[in-house]
C-alpha positions in Angstrom: -72.4 71.4 -78.2 -75.4 70.2 -76.2 -76.0 69.4 -72.6 -79.0 67.7 -71.0 -81.2 69.1 -68.3 -84.1 67.6 -66.4 -86.3 65.4 -68.5 -83.7 64.8 -71.2 -84.2 68.2 -72.8 -81.4 69.6 -75.0 -79.6 72.7 -73.7 -77.4 74.7 -76.1 -73.9 75.5 -74.9 -71.6 77.4 -77.2 -67.9 77.8 -77.4 -68.4 80.8 -79.6 -67.1 79.0 -82.7 -70.0 79.9 -84.9 -72.5 82.6 -85.6 -70.1 85.4 -84.8 -70.6 87.0 -88.3 -72.7 86.7 -91.4 -70.8 86.5 -94.6 -72.1 87.4 -98.0 -71.0 85.0 -100.8 -71.1 87.6 -103.5 -74.7 86.8 -104.7 -77.4 89.4 -104.3 -80.8 88.5 -103.0 -84.0 89.9 -104.5 -84.4 92.9 -102.1 -80.7 93.9 -102.4 -80.7 93.3 -106.1 -83.8 95.5 -106.6 -82.3 98.3 -104.5 -79.1 98.1 -106.4 -81.0 98.4 -109.7 -82.7 101.5 -108.4 -79.3 103.1 -107.7 -78.0 102.1 -111.1 -81.1 103.5 -112.9 -80.8 106.8 -111.0 -77.1 107.1 -111.9 -77.7 106.2 -115.5 -80.5 108.7 -116.0 -78.0 111.5 -116.0 -75.5 109.7 -118.3 -75.0 110.9 -121.9 -72.5 108.5 -123.6 -72.3 110.4 -126.8 -71.3 113.7 -125.1 -67.8 113.2 -123.7 -68.0 116.6 -122.0 -71.1 115.8 -120.0 -70.6 114.4 -116.5 -73.1 111.9 -115.1 -75.9 112.9 -112.8 -74.9 111.3 -109.4 -73.6 113.1 -106.4 -71.7 110.9 -103.9 -71.1 111.6 -100.2 -68.4 109.3 -98.8 -67.7 108.7 -95.1 -65.0 107.0 -93.0 -66.7 103.6 -93.5 -65.6 103.6 -97.2 -61.9 103.7 -96.1 -62.0 101.2 -93.3 -61.0 98.1 -95.3 -57.9 100.0 -96.4 -56.9 100.2 -92.8 -57.9 103.8 -92.2 -59.5 104.3 -88.7 -63.1 105.3 -88.2 -64.0 108.4 -86.4 -64.2 106.8 -82.9 -60.9 105.0 -83.6 -59.3 108.4 -84.4 -60.6 109.7 -81.1 -59.1 106.7 -79.4 -55.7 107.3 -81.1 -55.9 110.9 -79.9 -56.5 109.7 -76.3 -53.7 107.2 -76.5 -51.2 109.7 -77.8 -52.1 112.2 -75.0 -52.1 109.5 -72.3 -48.7 108.2 -73.4 -47.3 111.8 -73.0 -48.8 112.4 -69.6 -48.4 109.0 -68.0 -45.6 108.1 -65.6 -42.7 106.3 -67.2 -43.8 102.9 -65.8 -47.3 103.3 -67.3 -46.5 104.5 -70.8 -46.2 101.1 -72.4 -49.9 100.6 -71.6 -50.7 103.2 -74.2 -48.4 102.1 -76.9 -50.5 101.3 -80.0 -50.3 98.0 -81.9 -49.7 98.3 -85.7 -52.8 96.1 -86.0 -55.6 98.6 -85.5 -58.1 95.9 -84.5 -56.1 95.1 -81.3 -56.1 98.7 -80.0 -59.7 99.1 -78.8 -59.0 98.1 -75.2 -56.0 100.6 -75.2 -58.3 103.3 -76.5 -60.7 102.7 -73.6 -57.9 102.6 -71.0 -56.5 105.9 -72.3 -59.9 107.5 -72.2 -60.4 106.4 -68.6 -56.9 107.7 -67.7 -57.6 111.1 -69.1 -61.0 111.3 -67.3 -59.2 110.5 -64.1 -56.9 113.4 -64.8 -59.9 115.6 -65.3 -58.9 116.4 -68.8 -62.1 115.0 -70.2 -65.7 115.0 -68.9 -66.9 111.8 -67.3 -69.6 111.5 -69.9 -67.2 111.6 -72.8 -67.2 108.5 -75.1 -65.2 107.5 -78.1 -68.3 106.9 -80.1 -69.8 110.4 -79.7 -66.9 112.5 -78.3 -64.6 113.0 -81.3 -64.9 116.8 -81.6 -65.0 117.3 -77.8 -61.8 115.2 -77.4 -59.9 117.3 -79.9 -61.4 120.5 -78.3 -60.0 119.6 -74.9 -56.8 117.9 -75.8 -55.5 119.3 -79.1 -56.4 123.0 -79.5 -53.4 123.7 -81.7 -53.8 122.9 -85.4 -50.3 121.4 -85.7 -51.2 119.0 -82.9 -54.3 118.0 -84.6 -52.4 117.4 -87.8 -50.0 115.1 -85.9 -52.9 113.0 -84.6 -54.5 112.7 -88.1 -51.1 111.8 -89.6 -50.7 109.1 -86.9 -54.2 107.8 -87.6 -53.6 107.6 -91.4 -50.4 105.7 -90.9 -52.5 102.6 -90.1 -53.7 102.6 -93.6 -50.1 102.7 -95.0 -51.4 104.5 -98.1 -53.3 101.3 -99.2 -56.2 101.8 -101.6 -59.2 99.6 -101.4 -61.7 98.3 -103.9 -64.3 101.0 -103.1 -61.9 103.8 -104.0 -60.9 102.1 -107.3 -64.5 101.5 -108.3 -65.5 105.0 -107.4 -62.6 106.3 -109.5 -63.8 104.3 -112.4 -67.4 105.5 -112.0 -66.1 109.1 -112.1 -63.9 108.3 -115.1 -66.9 106.7 -116.9 -68.9 109.8 -116.2 -71.6 108.3 -114.0 -70.6 110.6 -111.1 -70.0 114.3 -111.3 -69.0 115.2 -107.8 -67.8 113.4 -104.7 -68.1 115.0 -101.2 -66.2 113.4 -98.4 -65.7 114.0 -94.7 -62.5 111.9 -94.8 -59.0 113.4 -94.3 -57.3 110.7 -96.4 -56.6 111.2 -100.1 -57.6 107.7 -101.2 -60.6 108.9 -103.2 -58.4 111.2 -105.2 -55.9 108.4 -105.6 -58.6 106.1 -107.0 -59.9 108.8 -109.4 -56.4 109.6 -110.7 -55.4 105.9 -111.1 -58.4 105.6 -113.5 -57.1 108.3 -115.7 -59.0 111.4 -114.5 -57.8 114.4 -112.5 -60.7 116.2 -110.7 -61.0 119.7 -109.5 -60.2 119.5 -105.8 -61.4 121.6 -102.9 -59.5 120.5 -99.8 -60.6 123.3 -97.5 -63.6 125.6 -97.1 -61.5 128.4 -98.5 -61.6 126.8 -101.9 -65.2 125.7 -102.3 -65.9 128.7 -104.5 -64.3 126.7 -107.3 -67.1 124.0 -107.1 -70.1 124.2 -109.4 -73.4 122.5 -109.5 -73.1 121.9 -113.2 -69.5 121.3 -114.0 -68.0 119.9 -117.2 -65.2 118.5 -115.0 -65.4 116.0 -112.2 -65.1 117.5 -108.7 -63.9 116.3 -105.3 -64.7 118.2 -102.1 -63.1 117.5 -98.7 -65.7 119.0 -96.4 -63.4 118.9 -93.3 -60.1 119.4 -95.1 -57.6 116.8 -96.2 -54.4 115.5 -94.6 -52.4 117.9 -96.8 -54.5 121.0 -96.1 -53.2 123.7 -93.8 -56.4 123.5 -91.7 -58.6 120.6 -90.7 -61.9 120.6 -88.9 -61.7 118.4 -85.8 -62.7 120.5 -82.8 -66.3 121.1 -81.8 -66.0 124.8 -82.4 -64.6 124.3 -85.9 -67.4 121.9 -86.9 -70.1 124.0 -85.3 -68.7 127.1 -87.1 -69.4 125.6 -90.5 -73.1 125.5 -89.7 -73.4 129.2 -90.5 -71.3 129.1 -93.7 -73.6 130.3 -96.4 -71.1 129.4 -99.1 -71.1 125.7 -97.9 -74.9 125.7 -97.7 -75.2 127.1 -101.2 -72.6 124.6 -102.7 -74.4 121.6 -101.3 -77.8 122.9 -102.5 -76.5 123.5 -106.0 -74.8 120.1 -106.2 -78.0 118.4 -105.2 -80.1 120.5 -107.5 -78.1 119.4 -110.5 -77.9 115.8 -109.6 -80.2 112.9 -110.4 -79.5 111.2 -107.1 -77.6 111.4 -103.9 -75.7 108.2 -102.9 -74.2 108.2 -99.4 -71.7 105.4 -98.6 -70.0 104.6 -95.2 -71.3 107.8 -93.5 -73.4 107.7 -90.3 -74.4 111.4 -90.4 -72.7 112.5 -87.2 -71.5 116.0 -88.3 -74.2 118.6 -87.4 -73.2 121.1 -90.1 -73.1 118.7 -93.0 -76.4 117.1 -92.0 -78.1 120.5 -91.5 -77.0 121.8 -94.9 -77.9 118.5 -96.5 -81.3 118.5 -94.8 -82.1 122.0 -96.0 -81.0 121.2 -99.6 -83.3 118.1 -99.5 -86.2 120.3 -98.4 -85.5 122.6 -101.4 -85.2 119.7 -103.9 -87.4 116.9 -102.5 -87.7 115.1 -105.8 -84.1 113.7 -105.5 -83.8 110.0 -104.6 -81.4 109.3 -101.8 -79.6 106.0 -101.2 -78.0 105.7 -97.8 -75.5 102.7 -97.9 -74.0 101.5 -94.7 -72.6 98.3 -93.1 -75.0 98.6 -90.2 -78.3 96.8 -90.7 -80.3 99.2 -88.5 -81.4 102.7 -89.3 -81.5 103.3 -85.5 -77.7 102.9 -85.4 -77.4 106.1 -87.6 -77.5 109.6 -86.2 -80.8 111.3 -85.3 -80.3 113.7 -88.2 -79.9 110.7 -90.6 -83.0 109.1 -89.3 -85.0 112.3 -89.7 -83.7 112.8 -93.2 -84.6 109.3 -94.4 -87.9 108.9 -92.6 -89.5 112.3 -93.1 -90.0 112.4 -96.9 -93.3 113.1 -98.7 -94.5 109.7 -100.1 -95.6 111.4 -103.3 -92.1 112.5 -104.0 -89.0 110.5 -104.8 -88.2 108.0 -102.0 -85.2 107.8 -99.7 -83.7 104.4 -99.2 -81.8 103.0 -96.3 -79.5 100.3 -97.7 -78.2 98.5 -94.6 -75.8 95.5 -94.5 -73.6 96.7 -97.3 -69.8 96.6 -96.9 -68.4 99.5 -99.0 -66.1 97.3 -101.1 -69.0 94.9 -101.9 -71.5 97.6 -102.7 -69.2 99.2 -105.3 -68.3 95.8 -106.7 -72.0 95.0 -107.1 -72.8 98.5 -108.5 -70.1 98.2 -111.1 -71.6 94.8 -112.1 -75.1 96.2 -112.3 -73.9 99.1 -114.5 -71.8 96.5 -116.6 -68.7 98.6 -116.1 -65.4 96.7 -116.4 -62.3 97.0 -114.4 -60.1 100.0 -115.1 -57.7 99.6 -118.0 -54.6 99.8 -115.7 -55.9 96.6 -114.0 -57.3 94.8 -117.1 -54.1 95.2 -119.2 -51.5 97.1 -117.2 -48.8 96.8 -119.9 -51.0 98.2 -122.6 -52.1 101.0 -120.3 -48.5 102.1 -119.7 -47.6 101.7 -123.4 -50.4 104.2 -124.2 -49.0 106.5 -121.5 -45.6 106.2 -123.0 -46.9 107.5 -126.3 -47.9 110.7 -124.5 -44.3 111.5 -123.5 -42.9 114.2 -125.8 -39.3 113.8 -127.0 -37.2 117.0 -126.8 -37.1 119.2 -129.9 -35.6 122.4 -128.7 -32.2 121.0 -127.5 -29.4 119.5 -129.4 -26.4 117.3 -128.8 -25.8 114.9 -126.0 -28.8 115.9 -123.9 -31.2 115.4 -126.7 -29.8 112.0 -127.6 -29.7 110.9 -123.9 -33.4 111.9 -123.2 -34.6 110.4 -126.5 -32.8 107.1 -125.9 -34.2 106.9 -122.3 -37.8 107.3 -123.7 -37.2 104.8 -126.5 -35.7 102.3 -124.1 -38.7 102.7 -121.8 -41.1 102.1 -124.7 -39.0 99.1 -125.9 -39.1 97.4 -122.5 -42.8 97.8 -122.3 -43.1 96.3 -125.8 -41.0 93.3 -124.7 -43.4 92.8 -121.8 -46.3 93.0 -124.2 -44.7 90.5 -126.5 -44.2 88.1 -123.6 -47.8 88.5 -122.6 -49.1 88.0 -126.1 -47.1 84.8 -126.8 -47.6 83.4 -123.3 -43.8 83.1 -123.1 -43.8 83.8 -119.4 -46.2 82.8 -116.6 -45.1 85.6 -114.4 -46.1 85.0 -110.7 -47.4 88.6 -110.5 -49.7 88.1 -113.5 -51.2 85.0 -112.1 -51.7 86.6 -108.7 -53.3 89.7 -110.2 -55.7 87.6 -112.2 -56.7 85.7 -109.0 -57.1 89.1 -107.3 -59.4 90.3 -110.1 -61.6 87.2 -109.7 -61.7 87.8 -105.9 -62.7 91.4 -106.4 -65.4 90.4 -108.8 -66.8 87.8 -106.4 -65.9 85.0 -108.8 -64.9 82.0 -106.6 -64.7 79.5 -109.5 -62.6 81.8 -111.6 -60.2 82.4 -108.7 -59.7 78.7 -108.2 -59.4 77.9 -111.9 -56.5 80.4 -112.1 -54.9 78.9 -109.0 -55.1 75.3 -110.1 -53.8 76.3 -113.6 -50.7 78.0 -112.2 -47.4 76.5 -113.4 -45.8 76.6 -109.9 -46.7 77.5 -106.3 -44.7 80.7 -106.7 -47.4 82.0 -109.0 -50.0 82.4 -106.3 -47.9 82.8 -103.1 -48.5 86.5 -102.9 -52.2 86.1 -103.0 -52.6 83.1 -100.8 -53.9 84.9 -97.7 -56.5 86.9 -99.8 -57.6 83.6 -101.5 -57.9 81.9 -98.1 -60.1 84.7 -96.7 -62.3 84.8 -99.9 -62.7 81.0 -100.0 -63.5 80.8 -96.3 -66.2 83.4 -96.6 -67.8 81.4 -99.4 -67.4 78.1 -97.6 -69.0 79.3 -94.4 -71.9 81.0 -96.1 -72.6 78.0 -98.4 -71.5 75.0 -96.3 -69.8 73.7 -99.4 -67.5 70.7 -98.5 -65.2 71.2 -101.5 -64.6 74.8 -100.6 -63.8 73.9 -97.0 -61.2 71.5 -98.3 -59.7 74.4 -100.4 -59.6 76.5 -97.2 -57.5 73.8 -95.5 -55.3 73.5 -98.6 -54.6 77.3 -98.4 -53.7 77.0 -94.8 -51.3 74.1 -95.5 -49.7 76.2 -98.3 -49.2 79.1 -95.9 -47.6 76.7 -93.4 -45.1 75.7 -96.1 -44.3 79.3 -96.8 -43.6 79.8 -93.1 -41.3 76.8 -93.2 -39.3 78.5 -96.0 -39.3 82.1 -94.8 -40.1 82.1 -91.1 -39.9 85.6 -89.5 -38.4 87.0 -92.7 -41.9 86.8 -94.4 -43.4 90.2 -93.8 -46.9 88.9 -94.1 -46.6 86.1 -91.5 -48.4 88.0 -88.7 -51.4 88.8 -90.9 -51.5 85.2 -92.2 -51.5 83.7 -88.7 -54.3 86.1 -87.6 -56.4 85.2 -90.7 -56.0 81.5 -90.0 -57.0 82.0 -86.3 -60.1 84.1 -87.2 -61.2 81.5 -89.8 -60.8 78.5 -87.4 -62.5 80.4 -84.6 -65.5 81.3 -86.7 -66.0 77.8 -88.2 -67.7 74.8 -86.7 -66.9 71.7 -88.8 -69.1 69.3 -86.9 -71.4 68.9 -89.8 -68.7 68.2 -92.3 -67.5 64.7 -93.5 -64.9 62.8 -91.4 -62.1 63.4 -93.8 -62.5 67.1 -93.6 -62.6 67.1 -89.8 -59.6 64.9 -89.6 -57.7 67.1 -92.1 -58.6 70.2 -90.0 -57.2 68.6 -86.9 -53.9 67.8 -88.6 -53.8 71.3 -90.1 -54.4 72.9 -86.7 -51.7 70.7 -85.2 -49.2 71.7 -87.9 -50.2 75.3 -87.2 -49.3 75.0 -83.5 -45.9 73.6 -84.5 -45.1 76.6 -86.7 -46.3 79.1 -84.1 -44.1 77.4 -81.4 -41.1 77.6 -83.8 -41.7 81.3 -84.5 -42.1 82.0 -80.8 -38.8 80.3 -80.1 -37.2 82.9 -82.3 -39.2 85.9 -81.2 -41.3 85.2 -78.1 -42.6 88.8 -77.6 -43.9 88.8 -81.2 -45.4 85.3 -81.4 -46.4 84.1 -77.9 -49.9 85.4 -78.4 -50.0 83.5 -81.7 -49.1 80.3 -79.9 -52.0 80.8 -77.6 -54.2 81.4 -80.6 -53.0 78.1 -82.1 -53.8 76.1 -79.0 -57.2 77.8 -78.9 -58.1 76.9 -82.4 -56.8 73.4 -82.1 -59.1 72.8 -79.1 -62.1 73.7 -81.3 -61.0 71.2 -84.0 -60.7 68.4 -81.3 -64.2 69.3 -80.3 -65.3 68.7 -83.9 -64.2 65.1 -83.7 -65.4 64.5 -80.2 -62.0 64.2 -78.6 -62.8 65.7 -75.2 -59.5 65.1 -73.4 -57.3 66.5 -76.2 -59.6 69.5 -76.6 -59.3 70.2 -72.8 -55.5 69.9 -72.8 -55.2 72.3 -75.8 -57.5 75.0 -74.3 -55.7 74.7 -70.9 -52.4 75.5 -72.7 -54.0 78.5 -74.4 -55.4 79.8 -71.1 -52.0 79.5 -69.4 -50.3 81.7 -72.0 -53.1 84.2 -72.1 -53.0 84.5 -68.3 -49.3 85.4 -68.5 -49.9 87.9 -71.3 -52.8 89.5 -69.6 -50.9 90.0 -66.4 -48.3 92.0 -68.3 -50.8 93.9 -70.5 -54.4 93.5 -69.4 -55.9 96.0 -71.7 -54.7 94.1 -74.8 -55.0 90.5 -73.7 -57.9 90.4 -71.2 -60.4 89.9 -74.1 -58.4 86.9 -75.3 -58.2 85.5 -71.8 -61.9 85.8 -71.3 -62.7 84.1 -74.6 -60.4 81.2 -73.8 -61.8 80.8 -70.3 -65.3 80.5 -71.9 -64.0 77.7 -74.1 -62.3 76.0 -71.1 -65.7 76.0 -69.3 -67.3 74.2 -72.3 -64.7 71.5 -72.4 -64.8 71.0 -68.7 -68.5 70.7 -68.8 -68.2 68.1 -71.6 -65.8 66.2 -69.4 -68.3 66.2 -66.5 -66.2 68.7 -64.4 -69.1 71.0 -63.5 -67.3 72.7 -60.6 -64.3 73.6 -62.8 -66.6 74.7 -65.6 -68.4 77.1 -63.2 -65.1 78.5 -62.0 -63.9 79.2 -65.5 -67.1 80.8 -66.7 -67.4 83.0 -63.6 -63.8 84.3 -64.3 -64.7 85.0 -67.9 -67.9 86.8 -67.0 -66.1 89.0 -64.4 -63.6 90.1 -67.2 -66.4 90.7 -69.7 -68.5 92.7 -67.1 -65.5 95.1 -66.8 -65.0 95.3 -70.5 -68.7 95.9 -71.2 -68.7 98.8 -68.8 -66.2 100.5 -71.0 -67.3 99.3 -74.4 -70.7 97.7 -74.5 -71.0 97.5 -78.3 -67.9 95.4 -78.7 -68.2 93.1 -75.7 -72.0 92.6 -75.1 -72.1 89.6 -77.5 -69.3 87.9 -75.6 -70.9 88.6 -72.3 -74.2 87.2 -73.5 -72.5 84.1 -74.8 -70.9 83.4 -71.4 -74.1 84.1 -69.5 -75.8 81.5 -71.8 -73.2 79.0 -70.9 -73.3 79.9 -67.2 -77.0 79.0 -67.2 -76.2 75.5 -68.6 -73.5 74.9 -66.0 -75.7 76.1 -63.2 -78.4 73.7 -64.3 -75.8 70.9 -64.2 -75.1 72.0 -60.6 -78.8 71.9 -59.7 -79.0 75.7 -59.3 -82.3 76.3 -61.2 -82.8 79.8 -59.9 -79.3 81.0 -60.8 -79.7 79.3 -64.3 -82.9 81.2 -65.0 -81.4 84.5 -63.9 -78.3 84.1 -66.1 -80.4 82.9 -69.1 -82.7 85.9 -68.8 -79.7 88.3 -68.9 -78.3 86.5 -71.9 -81.6 86.6 -73.9 -82.2 90.3 -73.0 -78.8 91.2 -74.6 -79.4 89.0 -77.6 -82.8 90.5 -78.2 -81.2 93.9 -78.5 -78.4 92.7 -80.6 -80.6 90.7 -83.0 -82.9 93.7 -83.5 -80.0 95.7 -84.7 -78.3 92.9 -86.7 -80.5 89.8 -87.2 -78.2 88.0 -89.6 -75.4 88.0 -87.1 -77.2 87.5 -83.8 -80.3 85.5 -84.6 -78.4 82.2 -84.1 -77.3 83.4 -80.6 -80.9 84.6 -79.8 -82.3 81.2 -80.8 -79.7 79.4 -78.6 -80.6 81.6 -75.7 -84.4 81.1 -76.2 -83.9 77.4 -76.3 -82.2 77.4 -72.9 -84.7 79.9 -71.5 -87.5 77.4 -72.3 -85.8 74.8 -70.2 -85.3 77.2 -67.3 -88.9 78.4 -67.5 -90.1 74.8 -67.5 -88.0 74.1 -64.4 -89.8 77.1 -62.8 -93.2 75.5 -63.8 -94.0 78.2 -66.4 -95.1 75.7 -69.1 -96.7 78.2 -71.4 -93.7 80.6 -71.3 -91.5 77.6 -72.0 -93.5 76.6 -75.1 -93.5 80.2 -76.4 -89.8 80.5 -76.0 -88.9 77.3 -77.7 -91.3 77.9 -80.6 -89.5 81.1 -81.3 -86.2 79.3 -81.2 -87.5 76.7 -83.7 -88.8 79.4 -86.0 -85.4 81.1 -86.1 -83.5 77.9 -86.7 -85.9 76.8 -89.5 -85.1 80.0 -91.3 -81.4 79.7 -90.7 -81.4 76.0 -91.8 -83.1 76.9 -95.1 -80.1 79.1 -95.9 -77.3 76.9 -94.5 -78.4 73.4 -93.5 -74.9 72.0 -92.7 -74.4 74.7 -90.1 -77.8 74.8 -88.4 -79.4 71.4 -88.8 -78.2 70.0 -85.5 -79.3 73.2 -83.7 -82.8 72.8 -85.2 -83.0 69.2 -84.1 -82.0 70.3 -80.6 -84.8 72.8 -80.4 -87.3 70.4 -81.9 -86.4 67.9 -79.1 -87.0 70.5 -76.5 -90.3 71.6 -78.2 -91.4 67.9 -77.9 -90.8 67.9 -74.2 -92.5 71.3 -73.6 -95.5 70.2 -75.6 -95.7 67.0 -73.6 -95.7 69.1 -70.5 -98.7 70.9 -71.8 -100.5 67.6 -72.6 -100.1 67.9 -76.4 -98.9 64.4 -77.1 -99.4 64.4 -80.8 -97.5 67.7 -81.2 -94.7 66.3 -79.0 -94.5 63.1 -81.2 -94.4 65.1 -84.4 -91.6 67.4 -83.1 -89.3 64.6 -81.8 -89.9 62.6 -85.0 -88.5 65.6 -87.0 -85.6 65.9 -84.7 -84.7 62.2 -85.1 -84.9 62.4 -88.9 -82.5 65.3 -88.9 -80.0 63.6 -86.5 -80.1 60.3 -88.3 -78.8 62.2 -91.4 -76.1 64.0 -89.4 -74.9 60.9 -87.6 -74.6 59.0 -90.9 -72.0 61.6 -91.9 -70.3 62.1 -88.5 -71.1 59.3 -86.0 -68.4 60.3 -83.6 -69.9 63.8 -83.1 -73.6 63.2 -83.6 -74.3 59.7 -82.3 -74.7 60.9 -78.6 -77.2 63.6 -79.7 -79.1 61.1 -81.9 -79.2 58.7 -79.0 -80.9 61.3 -76.7 -83.4 62.2 -79.4 -84.1 58.5 -80.0 -84.8 58.1 -76.2 -87.2 61.0 -76.3 -88.9 59.5 -79.3 -89.1 56.2 -77.4 -90.9 58.1 -74.5 -93.5 59.5 -76.9 -93.9 56.1 -78.6 -94.5 54.5 -75.2 -97.1 57.2 -74.3 -98.9 56.3 -77.5 -99.2 52.6 -76.5 -96.3 51.1 -78.4 -94.1 49.5 -75.7 -92.2 47.2 -78.1 -91.3 50.2 -80.3 -90.1 52.2 -77.3 -87.9 49.4 -76.1 -86.3 49.0 -79.6 -85.6 52.7 -79.9 -84.0 52.9 -76.4 -81.9 49.8 -76.9 -80.5 51.4 -80.1 -79.9 54.7 -78.2 -77.9 52.8 -75.5 -75.8 51.1 -78.1 -74.9 54.5 -79.7 -74.0 56.1 -76.3 -72.1 53.2 -74.6 -68.7 53.7 -76.5 -68.3 57.3 -75.5 -69.8 56.7 -72.0 -67.2 54.0 -71.3 -64.3 56.2 -72.7 -65.4 59.2 -70.6 -67.6 57.9 -67.7 -67.9 61.4 -66.1 -68.9 63.1 -69.3 -72.4 64.0 -70.4 -72.5 60.7 -72.4 -72.0 58.8 -69.1 -74.9 60.7 -67.5 -77.1 60.1 -70.5 -76.4 56.4 -70.4 -77.7 56.1 -66.9 -80.9 57.9 -67.8 -81.4 55.8 -71.0 -81.0 52.6 -68.9 -83.6 53.8 -66.4 -86.0 54.6 -69.3 -85.5 51.1 -70.8 -86.2 49.5 -67.5 -89.5 51.5 -67.2 -90.6 50.5 -70.7 -89.9 46.8 -70.1 -92.0 47.0 -66.9 -94.9 48.3 -69.1 -95.7 50.8 -66.5 -94.7 54.4 -65.8 -94.8 55.2 -62.1 -92.4 58.1 -62.8 -90.3 59.6 -65.6 -86.5 59.1 -65.0 -84.4 62.2 -65.3 -80.6 62.3 -65.7 -78.5 63.4 -62.7 
């Protein structure tokens, strides 16, 4: 969404509906592909396919990030759970509900922070303690008894519900195929063991330091080592004293050294390197064997986000030796999927052909031979009956006699896991009935949305809406009896909130509006049956509907929808501020955008100030989570303040926003570069208002450069933003006296917006009209008065319909400015340049 400041320049105002995340489509770019090939080559160099007793050469170290997609908490989340459990025990009865954890782990962060603050106020934890770095200290101070620690770990692992993710399955298959000889892990969960066993291999397991003497550097058998103990071990290392104590363990030091010595490579996945003992022993082993390549795979895109020990390990190598690679931006599931593909390893047999797999297992069951009579006949008949039923399933599979829903769903899941969007939809469209894909609909929706957002493909976005429509039909049939309804509603909300459909064809935008309306109806129906469970979902529904109205330019409907969302969030936040204040702040930001679009500047400022006040409090407790939201609101505040003629306040707010985005984009450019560009664009306008012409040009050139790179990857998403920045560049260059540069920039902007308006006139005609007027200004300055008049008349014709419908909106303000420009051009003189109110 754009607003206009002095001189007709474009300001960028955001509802937060895009650029919140960067989504991989499953393809691998050159640099990622090259790095992946290096990993595969290092693993394959120790592989001997003709010797079934020889294990492959790779050593893997697995951290908590590898289990996160299975619902298992990360270290800081476990620390938060520990704080919440203790706070709930110690709090007065009327406060205990504040510390009750939601089954949805992602909704507990605010509760973690409130519990931490409560315990600090009780003087049970130091003031400097944080969840991010205080894991061992929190356990040291709060849970000294081993049984208490086990209780916390068990509670934390309940969030995973024993689900196994794709990373664990692939790792199990790599062990089974003998590419990996030993897996080290700092995780307490047993999902790695589950993955290995599922793939047909039972490793030697060390689940405590008392059993590491069974681990060998060169072992004919696969090995799994829990460096801090497992959930089923009698002892686990959580406290600072326990973790520090392992630093002096010579047997641990020797084991890690021997494993690295006999490996061709070390591959670390989902581990930040926060444990001093592990990193010290690993560092010493690397010094002894510096010729071993190291691949450090993490979701973070910045090495600086890792521990100091990790940074030292990866940056301090001898260039003449084997290199050490930091592989940032990799989700664990996606990394293992891509690695399996690079090594041309197929899915495990139990997934490729589960019936055949269990038939082979049935052949391994020995029938009794040392008993006679009834017992022998009974046991033999049970075994035979089991084998016979498996054979019947095999016959049905072979002759295609049954299109079992579970089989279709599993085939779709396999395509999703392999990143094959076409295969997943071919299976879906070939299904004999909707029942065949019902159980995989939410997964298919998520997968398709990721591909649609990253590619801008219109057909895929239609498929996203089709999936949502199918989910609505399932809600109609099953209602609250459907166990997956909460997850489905959350997935739809996340997708609608992260998508801007403004650049899509009219039929898709219209379809999205109708789908969002139907979603609100379902949410209201569910809330009528269970208000405590679904009231928040109703607010989410109104929130996402307001965004869809914005896509079609329906200002009043969008404003009504977001007001309904805010009203519900206010009630929820009053009852439970730690859980719902973030939602309230987000909806207030959207409300400010819609009020600004409707010309209600005072209301927009009130809403955005309320949102910023909430985010300031949230950032104080959790800056990494809420700084992006605070910067977004500050960016919008600068726009609203300019509309209120408060140039000084606008510049101050914009500088704060850009400073935050600079830091965020340095750590994660793919996610935050769009936000940084938006902030730089607005900063250029504020600097121009402050008469810093050079600073304004420098800022907007940076914004244009970022948007050009983004548009090359995803034109449907970023073309309008590029045109906006080019329009502003034109104005800034004109301020500097560079009329030719100004004409070139605005000509590019008009060309882009002509194309966008042809596809979506309702949304893009007003923006095109402003760019046409700015082009008219440059045309006039170059001596073509007739051309300037023609361009401005067309701009007025494009703006008039929306200006008449919404007189107080930005379109109404623009129309007055365009009419003043037209009068100036007709007078063939330019005593002054009209600016909008």
